[in-house]
Steps between C-alpha positions, in 0.01 A plus 500: 500500500422875461206413266350267758523778760338740265226262416415446865518880574278564199248234612469639853454860367232376257301290759138497412293687767175340379652163626710568805259757669196276499719202574653664815160631613348152471791349696463772769125470512532122521717512811264747675183307411655171579590617845148616548340189352719246673581660836211336696555152356877528554451601856261211567701236320860605538498747800616796288294727287800561282552138404369513143610849408861432631516197274350693211759779552782232483340365181497851360879547575571164345297603194733792439778265395314332199327843430839665443651194326228486234491881484854509355540161346464532125153343459588303186708266730167372626461322168770257601299409811166421319532124501677457836239712676224275373694188610564660837129587538407137422761371748374722771139406443591138497704533820188604688367146469813301478733640769466562876521872434146510365294711747119491540313805619115497537475170308690630202847370402640816336826568688850371538643555847865475586576587856302811585478617137189423289491538122193483275615351167193617307612865540833416334316308239297801387819702410676194365211450261497869398872483405453174315200626310686826406786291372307245301241742357777742383689204364202376289335839439475422126290192560296606810180504286546127443378230740852351487752628600300800611233381734515125582825491697371768732186303558713207605695730734169612661385142566835403646475774758128460551538138590738592785295784629170304482660243730595762769214615449558862371217591253588875536851444361360293209281795407806737520705277271215450254435878481869571467542255210195636319609858526854437396393277204259762379766771534742283311261465203351158565194416293186621668301199386726256681510717812115528494462126466755433779334755724161337450643153566687637815179652633310176451782293662525750783130473566523128503784499762308757704188276536722207604590669829228597745706794646543646154124468433451677840718786386290550189180493700642751755607725212146494341322574820741577778235633756307184473795289620646765725529266799696231320600478136539876439602612857825639385342685206222663708751602775709662218202688367414616854851635526450725202150601621662591851768703332271722311666796321774595752546175689528425875861612515818293496478234776127576547370195310310239708438221245866390507447389864390135456233588258668527158727195440817569295480873562870539458524295176217434262266762651730783596327717238186470718687639792622789287141575409392481870768724639568740207168498331415571137794754485765245603348228272499737203864595572614139489305434182659809341854387603453158338334655189806727456742202522286286256455776247868587519597134463301464180629831377861373542394184311370721217819707477739206521601410149661163588225240488635307799520806717159620400334159567683476834356841603150377397548187710638673813227767491234242441606292802495800734173637350316164510593448856393850596166482304404154641590583857312824504210341298464230752511734795222700340308180405527587134688171432472158665752417777846403370741523787752742334697771680515867418851580357734703719236527774391154622724310737722249326880482431490298169267727317648824637857408401392372155288804434785739605729311251229537235480878557889511463460338153229737400718793602782348308284467186382855538849638541629299206219643290596856593864436411416404145 
């Protein structure tokens, strides 16, 4: 018992400031910017400008529980959950279409809703896949350069999840999972020739599926020339760019943005980074980018220092999920990437992603502390 107490005390003293400081700053900034970005919409729709930020604050409090749990749970126990997490993910994704709990928002069937609580299974799937990949790759690390059992089983895994997500439809999550699998396979020593061939085939297949849906073709056209389609296809994108232009270097001040008022759709979710740009300017945007960069760099540094292959790969997977989300969200807001419908970790409104990301940071801190103890 005494050794457990000492372990916990030691872990707390050795907490990594390069993780918890940017993590807390992003959470705090997220609540402030969410209030600013959503206040007008919340007042118009629900009669209270605090509607969204109050719910997000509750989500934050709820996220403390899994954060602390995974912060102190010996991370190697996660190996035992690798298969059950995948099965749970498939069950949740199937339940969207086979149970009355499936919930459609904006034409997309991506949620399960029980009572007043909504849950997005794809968010759970990201981390379930990361744990599973860390387990299977570390288990077969001597054979990862081979097509079997190194690469092929993970291709099958991708197509299983892609089939569910395509039906929702959720092309953005398919991209996240594809990128996650490629990064973790390469990190685990998979043969580059196989990964290159798979990536080429994936791009070709992705292009085929894109041209099958007019709205996806529209997204590509709006990305190529947003100003040409500013009144229809690329309305969101051009409004987002205008937000950054209006913000300039110093911004219009917190609460001073005007594009969130019926002009920029999804200002509190997918395009909250645009509101940050309008109200805090280049300085605020740079600060957010720096905070994410610190977390990402630190996450990969933890992966590098962790001698246990499972822990190292898990750190790579978690860091990649957070990093890919952040890069794509900010890239879309700045029209550097085509629209994908992904939220900004710790900042955008959404309980599923916030709670899961907080749990993920808890695991990262756990891995970092475990590395320091050795």
